[in-house]
Residue, then its C-alpha position, 0 to 999 in steps of 0.5 A: x776946589x775952584x780957584x785952586x792952583x795945581x803945581x807940578x815940579x820937575x826933577x831939576x826943580x827938586x834936585x837938592x835941598x836948595x831947590x826944595x827951598x825955591x819950591x816952597x818960596x813959589x808955593x808961598x807966593x800964592x795961597x791958591x797953590x795947594x796941590x803939588x805933584x813932585x817928580x823924582x830928584x833930577x840932576x844937580x850938575x851936568x854929569x849927575x845921575x837922575x834918581x829914576x835912572x838909578x832906580x832902573x839901574x838897581x832893578x836891572x842889576x838885581x834882575x841880572x843877579x848883580x850886587x846893586x847896593x852901591x847904586x842904591x847907596x847913591x839913591x839913599x845918600x841923595x834923600x838922606x842929604x836933603x832930609x838932613x839939610x832941611x832938618x826934616x822929621x820924616x823917617x826917610x831912612x826906614x822908607x829907603x830900607x823898605x824900598x831896598x828890601x822890596x828890590x831885593x825880593x824882586x819887585x818889578x821895574x815899575x815899582x822900583x822906578x816909582x819910588x823916586x817920586x814916592x820918596x820925594x813926595x814924603x820929603x816934600x810933604x814933611x817940609x811943607x807940613x802938607x798931607x801926603x797922598x799915595x798915588x797908588x791909592x787914587x790913580x787907576x789902571x786896568x789889569x792890562x795897564x790901560x789908564x782908567x780916566x774916569x775911575x781915576x777922576x772920581x777917586x782923586x776928586x773924592x780924596x781931595x774934596x776936603x781942600x787940604x793942601x796935598x802932595x801927590x807924587x807923580x808918574x805912577x798909580x796901581x793895577x786892580x790888585x794894587x801892583x804899582x804901575x807907571x805912566x811912560x817916562x815923564x809921566x808926572x806931567x800927566x799926574x799933575x793934569x789928572x789932579x787939576x781936572x779932579x779938583x777943577x783947578x783954576x790953572x795947572x802950573x808945570x814948573x821946570x827948568x825952562x821959561x816955557x816954549x820956544x818957536x823953534x829948537x834953539x839947537x837949530x835956530x839961534x835965540x828963537x822967540x818965546x811963545x807966550x800963548x798957544x792953544x792945546x790944538x797947537x801944542x798937540x801939533x808941536x809936541x807930536x813933532x818933537x817939542x817936548x817941554x810937556x809930556x804929550x799925554x798931559x794935555x788931555x785931562x786939562x784940555x777936556x776940563x777947559x783948564x789952562x796950563x802954564x809952563x814956568x821956570x822954577x829958577x826964574x819964577x817971575x817970568x810969565x812963561x807960556x800959557x796954553x788954553x782951549x781958546x785964544x784969539x785968531x784975529x789978524x793981529x795974531x802972529x801968523x805962525x806959533x812954532x815950528x818942529x820936526x822929526x827925522x827918520x820917516x819912510x814914505x810908501x808910495x802906491x800908484x794904480x790907474x783908476x784908483x779913485x774908482x776902486x772901492x776899499x783900496x785905501x782900507x786894504x792898504x792901511x789894513x796891511x800896516x795894521x796887521x804888522x802893528x805899524x801906525x801911519x803918520x800922514x796919507x797924502x793922496x792923488x787921483x791914482x796915487x796914495x802915499x803913507x808916511x810911517x816911522x822908518x824904525x817901525x817899518x825896518x824889521x818887516x819891510x819885505x813882508x809889508x811890500x809883499x802884502x801890499x802887492x798881494x792885497x792891492x795889486x798896484x801898478x808901482x810901489x816905491x818906498x822913499x826912506x830918510x825923510x824928515x817931517x816938519x810942522x809949521x803950526x799957527x792959529x793965525x794962518x787962517x787970517x793971513x793970506x799967502x802963508x803957504x807961498x811964503x813958506x815954500x818960497x823960503x824953502x826954494x830960496x834955501x835950495x830945499x826940495x819938497x818931497x811931501x806936502x800935507x795941510x789939514x782942513x783946519x788950516x792950523x798947520x802945514x806939514x812938509x816932508x824933506x830929506x833928513x839932511x835938510x831938516x835944520x836948513x828948512x826949519x831955519x828958512x821957515x822961521x826967518x821967513x815969518x820972524x823978522 
């Protein structure tokens, strides 16, 4: 439905009856909010258990032949308490008993984990007086567990075409035979984006316990600035490097449909949050950088060979070795006679010697070296293209901080500058770059 708003609420937003009440208040603030995607209840306090973790534990205990009933009692108590405190009419006790029977009968891990969202959706639909739509009926995977985007979009659109306010649990769908299958952890974000695309929503709101994105990790940079607006391309760069407010795969359905996403805080609903759009201004008034994010633990395979540039197929043969060992590459900085491939150190470790031997055999390099413990840092910003001297400021800041640059990679879009440094220098580098661009 045009002009509708799809809202996804995370686990912390639905942790107890008090949070359910906040969610209802938010929905009532705008009549266009007629679709809600709930996660499973999260932690109520720091040492509390997330419901999804408890469900995975039940499955593990049952699979090991252990008694899981004490764990399941914690799950039941949470849902029954919410139902009692909100005076709900739905027979959640019977639903819990069915889940318990299925776990006892050997239900798979995906089924077990998905019941957190399923049961939460039942409670929420009753609380709001809205239609409950089981995601297993409208989110499709093939027999291998691959998400079927277009089939899902058609099924979801058909189911929601009447415009009735609906609760659609996040995180799961079903295989062709009806077996429940889940997205990766945090997949309720993806479900919300799927619904937004299917109903051609005006906006997709993702409600969590933070007020949007920050320019840098607050554990590294003290009180970093908030990001009020960014593009999906910028988000892709930042999330790839570890910015994790939103599930990385959640951006694709809404990006494809041109629907903006807003990250908002359930506990501070009047805060504007962060809006993510397909297109945003790139004029000189835009800040030079949007954000900085980084990851540790990469390895750099460096190959040197004289006249490499004249040897047809050299790069293909090198990358084919990684493909054969099921290793994906992150970056490939090159020179005339050198080619470097950046890979996850964790992925390389189990087959390191075999990979070296195959590269030596298939490419016959003059030298081959592997540099471990490298961190990759992405400085991202659509404003870079209109601001001269961005790279100079960045590298000057790193030099003044005493950081040695081990790798440089900049894409043709000029949307980001990637640098590689020693793992131990990641935090120093992020702080240096941040303070070079943020007064």
